[in-house]
C-alpha positions as CSV (number, residue, x, y, z in Angstrom):
1,X,0.0,0.0,-0.1
2,X,1.3,3.4,-0.9
3,X,2.0,6.1,1.8
4,X,-1.4,8.2,1.0
5,X,-3.3,4.9,1.8
6,X,-1.5,4.3,4.9
7,X,-2.1,8.0,6.0
8,X,-5.8,7.6,5.2
9,X,-6.1,4.5,7.3
10,X,-4.3,6.3,10.3
11,X,-6.7,9.2,10.0
12,X,-9.8,6.9,9.8
13,X,-8.5,5.0,13.0
14,X,-7.9,8.2,14.8
15,X,-11.5,9.6,13.9
16,X,-13.1,6.3,14.8
17,X,-11.2,6.5,18.1
18,X,-12.5,10.0,18.7
19,X,-16.0,8.8,18.2
20,X,-15.9,5.8,20.5
21,X,-14.3,8.2,23.2
22,X,-17.0,10.7,22.8
23,X,-19.4,7.8,23.1
24,X,-17.7,6.5,26.4
25,X,-17.5,10.0,27.9
26,X,-21.2,10.4,27.6
27,X,-22.1,7.0,29.0
28,X,-19.9,7.8,31.9
29,X,-21.9,11.1,32.2
30,X,-25.1,9.3,32.3
31,X,-23.7,6.6,34.9
32,X,-22.6,9.1,37.1
33,X,-25.3,11.7,36.5
34,X,-23.3,14.5,35.5
35,X,-25.2,16.8,33.1
36,X,-22.2,18.7,31.9
37,X,-20.7,15.5,30.4
38,X,-24.0,14.5,28.7
39,X,-24.0,17.5,26.4
40,X,-21.3,19.5,24.4
41,X,-22.5,22.8,25.7
42,X,-24.6,23.3,29.1
43,X,-27.6,24.9,27.2
44,X,-27.7,22.1,24.7
45,X,-30.0,19.0,24.7
46,X,-28.1,16.2,26.4
47,X,-27.2,13.2,24.1
48,X,-29.2,9.9,24.9
49,X,-27.7,7.0,26.6
50,X,-28.7,4.8,23.5
51,X,-27.2,7.3,21.2
52,X,-23.9,7.2,23.2
53,X,-23.7,3.6,23.0
54,X,-24.3,3.7,19.2
55,X,-21.3,6.4,18.9
56,X,-19.0,3.7,20.7
57,X,-20.0,0.8,18.8
58,X,-19.8,2.7,15.4
59,X,-16.3,3.9,16.3
60,X,-15.5,0.1,17.3
61,X,-16.8,-1.2,14.0
62,X,-14.9,1.6,12.0
63,X,-11.6,1.0,13.9
């Protein structure tokens, strides 16, 4: 595989990890009951628990 293909794979893995990490952080927020961790901004609607699990699993599949 050429270097641009390798770089693309690295970028995809990094982005998949970020998606997984985001899902895990929100799940932790739900488990601990911390509203600030459930949403990006305090005034925004919180991410649902099932959506956070879906983010984690999507990132896992992409990785």
